[in-house]
C-alpha positions as CSV (number, residue, x, y, z in Angstrom):
1,M,9.9,23.1,-10.7
2,S,12.1,23.8,-7.6
3,A,9.2,25.8,-6.1
4,E,7.2,22.6,-5.8
5,V,9.8,20.6,-3.9
6,R,8.4,19.3,-0.6
7,N,11.3,17.1,0.5
8,R,12.9,18.7,3.5
9,L,16.4,17.7,2.6
10,L,16.2,19.0,-0.9
11,R,14.7,22.2,0.4
12,L,17.9,22.9,2.3
13,L,20.0,23.0,-0.9
14,P,21.1,26.3,-2.6
15,H,19.3,26.9,-5.9
16,D,22.1,25.8,-8.2
17,E,22.6,22.5,-6.3
18,L,18.8,21.8,-6.1
19,E,18.4,22.4,-9.9
20,H,21.3,20.0,-10.6
21,V,19.9,17.3,-8.4
22,L,16.5,17.6,-9.9
23,S,18.0,17.4,-13.4
24,L,19.5,14.0,-12.4
25,S,16.1,12.8,-11.0
26,E,12.8,11.6,-12.2
27,E,9.5,12.1,-10.4
28,V,7.8,8.7,-9.6
29,A,4.7,7.6,-7.9
30,L,4.9,5.5,-4.8
31,A,2.2,2.9,-4.7
32,K,0.9,1.4,-1.4
33,R,2.7,-1.9,-0.6
34,Q,5.4,-1.2,-3.3
35,V,8.8,-2.6,-2.2
36,L,11.4,-0.1,-3.1
37,H,14.4,-2.1,-1.8
38,R,14.3,-5.9,-1.3
39,Y,16.2,-7.7,1.4
40,G,19.6,-8.9,0.0
41,V,19.0,-7.5,-3.5
42,R,21.3,-4.9,-4.9
43,M,19.9,-1.4,-4.6
44,Q,19.4,0.5,-7.9
45,H,17.9,3.8,-6.8
46,V,17.6,6.4,-4.1
47,Y,14.3,8.1,-3.4
48,F,13.7,11.6,-1.9
49,V,10.2,11.3,-0.6
50,E,7.9,14.1,-1.4
51,T,4.7,12.7,0.0
52,G,3.7,9.3,1.5
53,L,5.4,7.1,4.1
54,V,8.0,4.4,3.8
55,S,8.8,1.7,6.4
56,V,12.2,0.2,6.8
57,G,11.8,-3.3,8.1
58,A,14.4,-5.6,9.6
59,K,14.1,-9.3,8.9
60,V,13.5,-11.4,12.0
61,S,12.4,-14.7,10.4
62,S,12.0,-16.1,6.9
63,Q,8.7,-14.2,6.3
64,K,8.6,-11.6,9.0
65,F,9.9,-8.0,9.1
66,I,9.8,-5.6,12.0
67,E,9.8,-1.8,11.4
68,V,13.0,-0.1,12.5
69,W,12.4,3.4,11.2
70,L,10.1,5.5,9.1
71,I,10.8,7.8,6.2
72,G,8.6,10.6,4.9
73,S,9.2,14.0,3.4
74,E,11.9,14.6,6.0
75,G,14.3,12.0,4.5
76,L,15.5,9.8,1.7
77,V,15.2,6.1,1.0
78,G,18.5,4.3,0.4
79,I,21.2,5.8,2.7
80,P,23.5,2.8,2.3
81,L,24.2,4.0,-1.3
82,A,25.9,7.1,0.2
83,L,28.5,4.7,1.7
84,T,28.9,2.0,-1.0
85,T,28.1,1.3,-4.6
86,N,27.3,-2.3,-4.0
87,A,24.6,-2.1,-1.4
88,R,22.7,-5.4,-0.8
89,P,20.5,-4.2,2.1
90,M,19.8,-6.1,5.3
91,H,16.5,-4.2,5.4
92,R,13.3,-4.1,3.2
93,R,11.8,-0.7,2.4
94,T,8.1,-0.8,1.7
95,V,5.6,2.0,0.9
96,L,3.0,2.2,3.7
97,V,1.2,5.3,2.4
98,A,1.1,6.1,-1.3
99,G,2.8,9.3,-2.5
100,A,5.5,10.5,-4.7
101,A,9.3,10.9,-4.8
102,Y,12.3,12.1,-6.7
103,R,14.2,9.0,-7.8
104,L,18.0,8.9,-8.7
105,R,20.0,6.1,-10.1
106,V,22.9,5.0,-8.0
107,D,25.5,6.5,-10.3
108,R,23.8,9.8,-10.5
109,F,23.2,10.0,-6.7
110,Q,26.9,9.3,-6.1
111,Q,27.9,11.8,-8.7
112,A,25.9,14.4,-6.9
113,L,27.5,13.5,-3.6
114,A,30.9,13.9,-5.1
115,N,30.3,17.2,-6.8
116,L,27.8,19.1,-4.6
117,P,29.2,20.1,-1.2
118,T,25.9,21.2,0.4
119,F,24.1,18.1,-0.9
120,R,26.8,15.9,0.6
121,T,26.6,17.6,4.0
122,V,22.8,17.3,4.1
123,V,22.8,13.6,3.1
124,H,25.5,12.8,5.7
125,A,23.6,14.7,8.4
126,Y,20.4,12.8,7.6
127,I,22.4,9.5,7.8
128,A,23.5,10.5,11.3
129,S,19.9,11.3,12.4
130,A,18.6,8.0,10.9
131,L,21.1,6.0,12.8
132,V,19.9,7.6,16.0
133,Q,16.3,6.8,15.1
134,T,17.2,3.2,14.4
135,V,19.1,2.6,17.6
136,Q,16.5,4.5,19.7
137,S,13.6,2.6,18.2
138,G,15.3,-0.7,19.0
139,A,15.9,0.3,22.6
140,C,12.3,1.5,22.8
141,N,10.9,-1.8,21.5
142,T,12.7,-3.8,24.2
143,S,12.2,-1.4,27.1
144,H,8.8,0.3,26.9
145,Q,5.2,-0.8,27.1
146,L,3.1,-1.2,23.9
147,Q,1.0,2.0,24.7
148,Q,4.2,4.1,24.8
149,R,5.7,2.5,21.7
150,L,2.5,3.0,19.7
151,G,2.3,6.6,20.8
152,R,5.9,7.1,19.7
153,W,5.1,5.4,16.3
154,L,2.0,7.6,15.7
155,L,4.0,10.8,16.5
156,L,6.8,9.8,14.2
157,A,4.4,8.9,11.4
158,R,2.5,12.2,11.9
159,D,5.8,14.1,11.5
160,A,6.9,12.1,8.5
161,L,3.6,12.6,6.7
162,E,3.2,16.2,7.9
163,S,-0.4,15.4,8.6
164,D,-2.7,14.4,11.5
165,D,-4.3,11.8,9.2
166,I,-2.6,8.4,9.2
167,P,-4.2,6.1,6.7
168,L,-3.2,2.7,8.2
169,T,-5.1,-0.2,9.7
170,H,-4.8,-1.8,13.1
171,Q,-3.4,-4.9,11.4
172,V,-0.6,-3.0,9.6
173,L,0.3,-1.2,12.9
174,A,0.5,-4.6,14.6
175,Q,2.7,-6.0,11.9
176,L,5.0,-3.0,12.1
177,L,5.4,-3.2,15.8
178,G,5.6,-7.0,15.9
179,V,2.7,-7.5,18.2
180,R,-0.8,-9.0,18.2
181,R,-3.6,-6.9,16.5
182,A,-5.7,-7.1,19.6
183,G,-3.1,-5.4,21.7
184,V,-2.9,-2.5,19.2
185,T,-6.7,-2.2,19.1
186,D,-6.9,-2.1,22.9
187,C,-4.3,0.8,23.0
188,L,-6.0,2.7,20.2
189,L,-9.3,2.4,22.0
190,Q,-7.7,3.9,25.1
191,F,-6.3,6.7,23.0
192,R,-9.8,7.4,21.6
193,R,-11.5,7.4,24.9
194,A,-8.9,9.9,26.1
195,G,-9.6,12.1,23.1
196,L,-6.1,11.7,21.6
197,I,-7.2,10.1,18.3
198,E,-10.1,9.4,16.1
199,M,-10.6,6.0,14.6
200,M,-12.1,5.6,11.1
201,R,-12.2,2.7,8.7
202,G,-8.6,2.2,7.4
203,R,-7.2,5.3,9.1
204,L,-6.5,7.2,12.3
205,V,-6.6,10.9,13.0
206,V,-4.4,12.4,15.7
207,R,-6.5,15.0,17.6
208,D,-4.3,15.9,20.5
209,P,-0.6,15.4,19.7
210,V,0.5,17.3,22.8
211,R,-1.2,14.9,25.2
212,L,-0.3,11.9,23.0
213,A,3.4,13.0,23.5
214,Q,2.8,13.2,27.2
215,I,1.8,9.5,27.5
216,S,4.4,8.3,25.1
217,C,8.0,7.5,26.1
218,D,10.8,10.0,25.6
219,C,12.1,8.2,22.6
220,W,10.1,10.3,20.2
221,R,11.5,13.5,21.7
222,L,15.1,12.1,21.5
223,I,14.6,11.2,17.8
224,E,13.0,14.5,16.9
225,R,15.7,16.4,18.8
226,E,18.5,14.7,17.0
227,Y,16.8,15.4,13.6
228,E,16.6,19.1,14.5
229,R,20.2,19.1,15.7
230,Q,21.5,17.4,12.6
231,I,19.2,18.7,9.8
232,L,17.4,21.9,10.9
233,S,20.5,23.4,12.3
234,L,22.0,23.6,8.8
235,S,21.9,26.9,7.0
236,A,18.5,28.2,6.0
237,P,17.5,27.2,2.4
238,N,17.8,29.5,-0.5
239,S,14.6,31.6,-0.8
240,E,14.6,31.2,-4.6
241,A,14.7,27.4,-4.2
242,L,11.7,27.6,-2.0
243,G,9.8,29.7,-4.4
244,A,9.5,32.6,-1.9
């Protein structure tokens, strides 16, 4: 079972800790538009994403949420539960791209944090990197043009999905960025004319991530650099846990 793990946090665990965490978990499907955590409702589970993409949205009006960070196979959904047992989140977590995850109940997650030292270190490092992504994304949204912000979002989504194929519509992208759909479409058309992306019905394909990064703001690089500093700098995963 451990050889199949794709979540990049779990893959950093030594074999014994990984097997213990998996024994406390259940594999679940993540359905598109599924709400994993609702605003103000006590959180029951943590999700280590294997495949798919989850958006964390901040409430800005009674019916409107703006995306503040993304979670894919590089992370986990539910970091407040590493800090408190009674988390009533100020953010909503919604599945953007269907996939799968390992799900742990709150008590089992906190048991693992208390008893498994490497697991605890990895989770805390991820929290530190997620805080940077949140703050940097907020600064980006107030300081940079839509073209730069959209480029940053596409690059982060590509990294989280570990794929050039991003199955999202223009309308969803506009809602995530808190802008009009027409503005997103105009930027995407510019990207397509420049050969950076391909546009298909219901999805985008990144064709030139290097040039896309060049026209985006530096926020994507700052976020990626912090993830590498916090997560990838940890000791190499156990070869047995990776199925090598």
